[in-house]
C-alpha positions in Angstrom: -6.6 10.8 38.3 -5.5 9.3 35.0 -3.4 11.7 32.9 -2.4 10.9 29.3 -1.6 12.6 26.1 -4.0 13.1 23.3 -4.2 9.8 21.3 -3.7 11.8 18.0 -0.5 13.5 19.5 0.8 10.1 20.6 0.3 8.7 17.2 1.9 11.7 15.5 4.8 11.5 17.8 5.2 7.6 16.9 5.2 8.4 13.3 7.7 11.3 13.5 10.1 9.3 15.7 10.0 6.3 13.3 10.7 8.6 10.6 13.6 10.2 12.4 15.1 6.8 12.9 15.0 6.3 9.0 16.8 9.6 8.5 19.4 8.7 11.1 20.0 5.3 9.3 20.3 7.3 5.9 23.0 9.5 7.4 24.9 6.8 9.1 25.0 4.6 5.9 26.2 7.6 3.9 29.1 8.1 6.2 29.7 4.4 6.6 28.6 2.4 3.4 30.0 -0.9 5.0 27.6 -0.7 8.0 24.8 -3.3 8.1 21.3 -2.2 9.4 19.2 -3.7 12.1 15.9 -2.1 13.1 14.8 1.4 14.0 11.5 1.5 15.9 9.8 4.4 17.8 9.9 4.0 21.6 7.8 5.6 24.3 10.1 8.4 24.7 11.9 8.6 21.3 13.6 6.2 19.0 16.7 4.1 18.2 18.5 2.5 15.3 20.7 -0.6 15.6 23.8 -1.1 13.4 26.0 -4.0 12.8 29.6 -2.5 12.7 33.1 -2.9 14.1 33.1 0.8 14.8 32.1 2.3 18.1 30.3 5.5 17.6 31.6 8.6 19.7 29.6 11.6 21.0 31.3 13.6 18.2 29.9 11.1 15.7 26.5 11.7 17.0 26.9 15.5 16.7 27.9 15.1 13.1 25.0 12.7 12.4 22.6 15.1 13.9 23.8 18.1 11.9 23.6 16.2 8.5 20.1 14.9 9.5 19.0 18.6 9.3 19.8 18.8 5.7 17.6 15.8 4.9 14.8 17.2 6.9 15.2 20.7 5.2 14.7 19.0 1.9 11.3 17.8 2.9 11.7 14.5 1.2 8.6 12.4 0.9 8.3 8.9 2.6 7.1 6.5 -0.1 5.6 3.2 0.7 6.4 0.2 -1.6 5.6 -3.5 -1.6 7.7 -6.4 -3.0 7.5 -10.1 -3.4 9.8 -12.2 -1.2 12.4 -12.9 -3.9 12.6 -9.2 -4.9 12.8 -8.0 -1.4 15.7 -10.4 -0.7 17.5 -9.2 -3.8 17.1 -5.5 -2.6 18.6 -6.5 0.8 21.3 -9.0 -0.6 24.0 -7.3 1.4 22.0 -6.8 4.6 22.1 -10.1 6.6 20.0 -8.8 9.5 17.2 -7.7 7.0 17.3 -11.0 5.2 16.7 -12.8 8.6 13.6 -10.4 9.2 12.2 -11.3 5.8 12.6 -15.0 6.4 10.7 -14.6 9.6 7.7 -12.9 8.0 4.6 -15.1 7.3 4.5 -16.3 3.6 1.3 -14.5 2.9 2.4 -11.1 4.5 3.5 -8.4 1.9 7.0 -7.3 2.4 7.1 -3.5 2.3 9.7 -0.7 2.4 9.7 3.1 2.9 11.9 5.3 0.7 12.9 8.9 1.2 15.4 10.4 -1.4 17.8 7.5 -2.2 17.4 5.7 1.0 15.1 2.7 1.2 14.5 0.5 4.2 12.6 -2.6 5.0 9.6 -1.3 7.1 6.1 -1.6 7.9 5.6 2.0 9.0 3.8 4.2 9.8 5.7 7.4 8.9 4.8 11.0 8.5 4.3 12.3 5.1 7.8 13.8 4.6 11.0 14.4 6.3 10.1 18.2 6.9 7.5 17.1 9.5 10.3 16.2 11.9 10.3 19.4 13.8 12.6 19.1 16.8 15.0 16.1 17.4 18.1 15.2 19.3 20.5 12.1 19.3 21.1 11.1 22.9 23.6 8.3 23.3 25.1 5.2 22.0 24.8 1.8 23.7 25.5 -1.8 22.8 22.5 -4.1 22.2 22.5 -7.8 21.2 20.7 -8.5 18.0 17.0 -9.4 18.9 17.9 -9.3 22.7 19.9 -12.5 22.4 23.3 -12.5 24.1 24.4 -15.3 21.9 23.9 -13.0 18.7 26.1 -10.2 17.5 26.5 -7.1 19.5 25.2 -4.0 17.7 25.7 -0.4 18.1 22.4 1.3 19.1 22.0 5.1 18.7 19.1 6.5 20.7 17.4 9.8 19.9 14.1 11.6 20.5 11.9 13.9 18.5 9.0 16.3 19.4 6.5 18.5 17.6 8.3 21.7 18.5 11.6 22.9 20.2 9.9 23.8 23.6 8.7 20.2 24.1 12.1 18.9 23.2 13.8 21.3 25.6 11.5 20.3 28.4 12.2 16.6 27.8 16.0 17.1 27.7 15.8 19.0 31.0 13.9 15.9 32.5 16.6 13.7 31.1 19.3 15.7 32.7 17.3 15.5 36.1 16.7 11.8 35.6 20.5 11.3 35.5 20.9 13.1 38.7 18.2 10.9 40.3 19.6 7.6 39.0 18.9 5.1 41.7 22.1 3.2 41.1 24.3 6.3 41.8 22.2 7.5 44.7 22.0 3.9 46.1 25.8 3.7 46.1 26.2 7.2 47.6 23.6 6.5 50.4 25.0 2.9 50.8 21.5 1.3 50.3 22.4 -1.7 48.0 24.9 -3.3 45.7 24.9 -5.8 42.9 28.2 -7.9 42.7 29.6 -9.8 39.8 30.9 -12.1 42.5 27.4 -13.1 43.3 25.9 -12.7 39.8 24.2 -10.0 37.8 20.7 -9.1 38.7 21.0 -10.3 42.3 20.9 -7.7 45.0 22.5 -7.3 48.3 20.5 -5.0 50.5 22.9 -3.1 52.8 21.7 -2.1 56.4 20.3 1.2 55.5 18.5 -0.2 52.3 17.3 -3.1 54.3 15.7 -0.7 56.8 13.8 1.1 54.1 12.7 -2.1 52.4 11.6 -3.5 55.9 9.5 -0.4 56.7 7.8 -0.9 53.2 7.2 -4.6 53.8 5.9 -3.9 57.4 3.5 -1.3 56.1 2.3 -3.5 53.4 1.7 -6.5 55.7 -0.1 -4.3 58.2 -2.5 -2.7 55.6 -3.2 -6.2 53.9 -3.9 -7.7 57.3 -6.4 -4.9 58.0 -8.0 -5.3 54.5 -8.7 -9.1 55.2 -5.8 -10.8 53.6 -4.2 -13.9 55.2 -0.5 -13.9 54.6 1.5 -17.0 53.8 5.1 -18.0 53.0 5.8 -20.5 50.2 9.1 -22.3 49.1 11.6 -20.9 46.7 11.7 -24.1 44.6 9.1 -26.6 43.3 9.1 -29.9 41.6 8.9 -30.0 37.7 5.3 -31.5 37.9 4.1 -28.3 39.6 5.5 -26.2 36.6 4.0 -28.7 34.2 0.5 -28.4 35.8 0.8 -24.6 35.9 2.0 -24.4 32.2 5.2 -22.6 33.0 7.4 -25.2 31.6 5.5 -25.2 28.4 5.2 -21.3 28.0 7.8 -19.7 30.2 10.8 -22.0 30.4 13.0 -19.5 28.6 12.7 -17.3 31.8 13.3 -20.1 34.2 16.7 -21.1 35.6 18.0 -24.6 34.8 16.6 -27.5 37.0 18.2 -29.0 40.0 18.3 -32.8 40.2 17.1 -33.9 43.7 16.6 -37.6 44.4 16.0 -38.3 40.7 13.5 -35.4 40.4 13.9 -32.1 38.8 13.3 -29.0 40.9 13.0 -25.3 39.6 13.5 -22.0 41.2 10.2 -20.4 41.1 9.5 -17.7 38.5 6.1 -16.9 40.1 4.2 -17.4 43.4 0.9 -18.3 41.7 1.2 -22.1 41.6 2.0 -22.2 45.3 -1.2 -20.2 46.0 -3.2 -22.4 43.9 -1.9 -25.3 45.8 -2.6 -23.8 49.2 -6.2 -23.3 48.1 -6.5 -26.9 47.5 -5.3 -28.0 51.0 -8.9 -27.8 52.2 -12.4 -28.4 50.9 -13.8 -24.9 50.2 -17.4 -23.8 50.6 -19.1 -20.7 49.3 -19.1 -19.5 52.8 -15.3 -19.4 52.9 -15.1 -17.0 49.9 -13.8 -14.5 49.2 -10.4 -16.0 50.4 -7.6 -13.4 50.1 -4.1 -14.8 50.2 -1.1 -12.5 50.2 2.7 -13.1 50.1 5.8 -11.1 49.8 7.6 -13.7 47.9 11.0 -13.8 46.2 11.0 -15.3 42.7 13.8 -15.9 40.3 13.7 -15.1 36.5 16.4 -15.6 33.9 16.4 -12.1 32.4 19.0 -11.6 29.5 22.1 -9.7 30.7 21.5 -6.9 28.2 18.2 -5.9 29.9 19.4 -5.9 33.5 19.2 -2.5 34.9 20.0 -1.8 38.7 16.9 -2.5 40.9 14.5 -2.0 37.9 15.3 -5.2 36.1 16.8 -8.0 38.2 16.9 -11.8 38.3 15.9 -12.1 42.0 12.7 -10.1 42.7 10.5 -10.0 45.6 6.9 -9.5 44.6 3.9 -8.3 46.6 1.7 -10.9 45.4 -1.9 -11.9 46.3 -4.6 -14.0 45.0 -8.3 -13.5 45.7 -10.6 -16.5 45.3 -14.2 -15.5 44.9 -17.7 -16.2 43.7 -19.0 -14.5 40.6 -21.4 -12.3 42.8 -18.4 -11.1 44.8 -16.1 -10.1 41.9 -16.9 -6.4 41.5 -16.7 -5.8 45.3 -13.3 -7.4 45.3 -12.0 -5.3 42.4 -13.3 -2.3 44.2 -11.4 -3.2 47.4 -8.2 -3.8 45.6 -8.4 -0.4 44.0 -9.1 1.0 47.6 -6.0 -0.6 48.8 -4.0 0.2 45.7 -4.5 4.0 45.8 -4.1 4.1 49.7 -0.7 2.4 49.3 0.5 4.5 46.4 -0.7 7.8 47.8 1.1 7.1 51.2 4.3 6.6 49.2 3.8 10.0 47.5 2.2 9.0 44.2 -1.1 10.5 43.4 -1.1 11.0 39.6 -1.9 7.8 37.7 -2.5 6.5 34.2 -4.9 3.6 34.1 -5.1 1.0 31.3 -7.8 -1.6 30.9 -6.8 -4.5 28.6 -9.5 -6.9 27.2 -9.8 -10.3 25.7 -7.2 -11.2 22.9 -7.9 -13.5 20.0 -6.4 -16.5 21.6 -7.7 -16.9 25.2 -8.6 -19.6 27.7 -11.7 -19.5 29.8 -15.5 -19.3 29.0 -16.8 -16.2 27.2 -19.2 -15.8 30.1 -16.2 -15.6 32.5 -14.4 -12.9 30.3 -17.7 -11.0 30.0 -18.3 -10.9 33.8 -14.7 -10.1 34.6 -14.3 -7.5 32.0 -17.5 -5.7 32.9 -16.6 -5.8 36.5 -13.4 -4.0 35.8 -15.2 -1.4 33.6 -18.0 -0.8 36.1 -15.7 -0.5 39.0 -13.4 2.1 37.1 -16.6 4.0 35.9 -18.3 4.1 39.3 -15.1 5.6 40.8 -14.9 8.3 38.1 -11.5 7.0 37.1 -10.5 7.8 33.5 -8.7 5.0 31.7 -7.4 4.0 28.4 -9.0 0.9 26.7 -6.5 -1.6 25.3 -8.8 -3.8 23.1 -7.4 -7.3 22.9 -4.4 -6.4 25.0 -5.2 -8.7 27.8 -3.2 -11.8 28.6 -4.5 -15.0 27.2 -5.7 -16.0 30.6 -7.8 -12.9 31.7 -8.5 -9.2 31.3 -6.6 -6.8 33.5 -6.1 -3.3 34.9 -2.6 -1.7 34.7 -1.8 1.4 36.8 1.1 3.6 35.9 2.4 6.2 38.6 3.9 9.6 37.7 6.9 10.5 39.6 8.3 13.8 40.6 9.7 14.6 37.2 6.7 13.4 35.2 7.8 9.9 34.2 5.3 7.1 34.1 6.2 3.8 35.7 3.9 0.7 35.4 3.6 -0.8 38.9 0.2 -2.2 39.8 -1.5 -5.0 37.9 -5.0 -6.4 38.8 -5.4 -9.4 36.6 -8.1 -12.1 36.3 -6.8 -15.7 35.8 -8.9 -18.3 34.1 -5.9 -20.6 33.4 -4.6 -21.7 36.7 -8.0 -22.4 38.4 -8.7 -24.8 35.5 -5.3 -26.3 35.4 -5.3 -26.9 39.2 -8.9 -28.1 39.2 -9.9 -25.5 41.8 -13.4 -25.9 43.3 -15.8 -24.8 45.9 -19.1 -26.3 47.1 -21.8 -23.8 46.2 -25.0 -22.9 48.1 -26.8 -25.5 45.7 -24.4 -28.3 46.8 -22.7 -28.5 43.4 -19.1 -27.9 42.6 -18.1 -24.7 41.1 -14.8 -23.1 39.9 -13.9 -20.0 41.7 -12.9 -16.7 40.0 -9.4 -15.8 40.8 -8.0 -12.3 40.8 -4.2 -12.0 40.9 -2.7 -8.6 41.9 0.5 -7.1 42.6 0.2 -3.5 43.8 3.8 -2.3 44.1 5.1 -4.7 41.5 8.4 -5.9 43.1 10.3 -4.5 46.1 13.4 -4.0 44.1 11.8 -2.1 41.3 9.4 -0.1 43.6 12.5 0.8 45.7 14.2 2.0 42.7 11.4 4.1 41.6 11.1 5.5 45.2 14.8 6.5 45.2 14.4 8.3 42.0 11.1 9.9 42.9 12.6 11.4 46.0 16.1 11.8 44.7 17.2 9.7 47.8 15.7 12.3 50.2 13.1 10.0 51.6 10.3 11.4 53.7 11.0 11.1 57.5 8.9 7.8 58.0 10.9 6.0 55.3 14.4 7.4 55.9 16.9 4.9 57.2 18.4 7.5 59.6 15.8 10.0 60.8 18.0 12.2 62.8 21.7 12.7 63.3 23.0 14.4 66.5 26.0 16.6 65.9 28.2 17.7 68.9 29.9 21.0 68.3 33.0 19.9 70.3 34.1 16.6 71.9 32.9 17.8 75.3 29.4 17.8 74.0 29.4 14.1 73.0 28.3 12.8 76.4 25.1 14.9 76.1 24.7 14.0 72.5 24.8 10.3 73.4 22.0 11.0 75.9 19.9 12.5 73.2 20.5 9.5 71.0 19.3 7.3 73.8 16.2 9.2 74.6 15.1 9.4 70.9 15.9 5.7 70.3 13.6 4.7 73.3 10.9 6.2 71.2 11.8 4.1 68.1 13.4 7.0 66.2 16.3 5.9 64.0 19.3 8.2 65.0 23.0 8.3 65.2 25.7 10.4 66.9 28.3 12.0 64.6 31.4 11.9 66.8 33.9 12.2 64.0 36.7 14.6 64.5 35.4 17.1 62.0 34.2 20.7 62.1 30.5 21.2 62.7 29.9 22.7 59.1 31.6 19.6 57.6 29.2 17.3 59.5 26.1 19.3 58.6 27.1 19.1 54.9 27.8 15.3 55.3 24.2 14.9 56.8 22.7 16.8 53.9 24.6 14.7 51.4 23.3 11.6 53.2 19.7 13.1 53.0 19.1 12.7 56.7 15.9 14.6 57.6 16.8 16.2 60.8 20.2 17.3 62.1 20.3 18.0 65.9 23.2 20.3 66.9 24.2 20.3 70.5 26.7 22.7 72.2 27.0 24.5 75.5 23.7 26.2 75.4 21.8 22.9 74.4 23.6 21.1 77.3 22.4 23.8 79.8 18.9 24.1 78.5 18.5 20.3 77.8 17.5 21.1 74.3 18.7 20.7 70.6 19.2 23.1 67.8 17.2 21.7 64.8 18.1 21.9 61.1 16.0 20.3 58.4 17.7 18.5 55.4 16.9 21.4 53.1 19.1 23.6 55.4 16.2 25.3 57.1 16.9 26.4 60.7 14.1 25.2 62.8 15.5 26.8 66.0 15.7 25.3 69.5 13.5 22.5 70.7 13.4 20.3 73.7 14.2 16.7 73.3 10.5 16.0 74.0 9.5 18.3 71.2 11.7 17.0 68.6 10.9 13.4 69.5 7.1 14.1 69.1 7.6 16.0 65.8 9.6 13.0 64.3 7.2 10.4 65.8 4.3 12.3 64.4 5.7 12.4 60.9 6.5 8.7 61.0 3.0 7.9 62.3 1.2 10.1 59.9 3.6 9.1 57.0 3.8 12.7 56.0 
């Protein structure tokens, strides 16, 4: 089920893209000697370089830079690694304020290194390919503004994005996907289909769900609740705010305050909008004395949280400040751990496949250097994750030391219709909160024990998952998710009365449908329905009125012929029930 690239190819691409970023910086500084350099790292799909300048780069600038880069690549210049002491490194970068800041932030005992190709030298820890000639196929993609170090109080930089691949064929394939991704942009489709909006009048990163978007979200939430109830979860609701003492106990005020909104003073006590649901679930657990017989206890919530994300990283539904997470916490005994992990994976793959995702990349992250909890807890938890994945025959990539400080985890990335990977599911052990909240249960031996706690979010957040769904389907939701499942199109005004009867009959069976009684030609109405991605168009005219039938067209334009009202009702109902 997991699909990933060869690790050697991943590493080669990383080096090549990092090297391409240096070649770009070389060319930009040749053309604009007064420009100051930021950073130029590789990314998952390419690279970028940040420049401090008053100039705004144009598309023509990018074309020129791209052409000049080819000459540097053709010269096959070697990338040469050098090390300097701090004083010398500062002298070399005396006219580069951003580089000087980076040097000051490096630990005193860490060597300061650069990479040189030709006459261009840049502060850098690497790695790179051996020479510029190894950059085989590249493309500069776009320019965007980016705050220095992601801080909106720091200077705005010009960021040039690019990508590089090992051959022109792979580059072309990627560029085709980029163009397809633009067509599927959930922000554009969401506006066209009237699903949601984000208004500056309310605030950035805060979503208004329009009626059609609210229908889709409601269907997702109802399905989530139904499947969790069937899987033995008890669902709760928790407040949107909590006293400062709660966030002190959880550690959020100490470690996460930069992502929390400012406190509200109520009766002389500070209250905070919740950035996470976890502390409320821990508090719920403590409302009763728990016995080993009560475990496992599975608590779930679709709970809205609020996080102060920097303005520069907000992106439609994919990065917001008000997000609704499909959270759950499982409190269990040590002997129940592996079974619980297995059941979480059962539910995860069931939910994701129902929404149309069947290709996954699975990551297992283990204990980092700094961690809380006993070693025995980490060993039990990590082994349970490994054993469960191995027993199911799931391929996974091991991220040694990549776990959170409070527990090992499984991350699941889904592949969408155009091959992009999205991280959605996290299955995370937590050894921090049970200790901070002093959670206990009475064991079979009569003694008090700390439960194991599994925190998991399967869809991630409703906002982000909805954005992914829109892009995966290009807005053409399957029938069971479509906000409007059928639209009835009268050929002439005299057929509207019969069309209204069809609407009533379908609605009585729970089918979401509308009558298009606009004063437009039938062809125009059909095209409008296709633009709105409505699954079924039911055309009614004299023949349909006489035979008590409808003429059915699918959203792709396929003519399905004449059907009785009962037949089309059953067809749509079956698709909704089977979620096909």
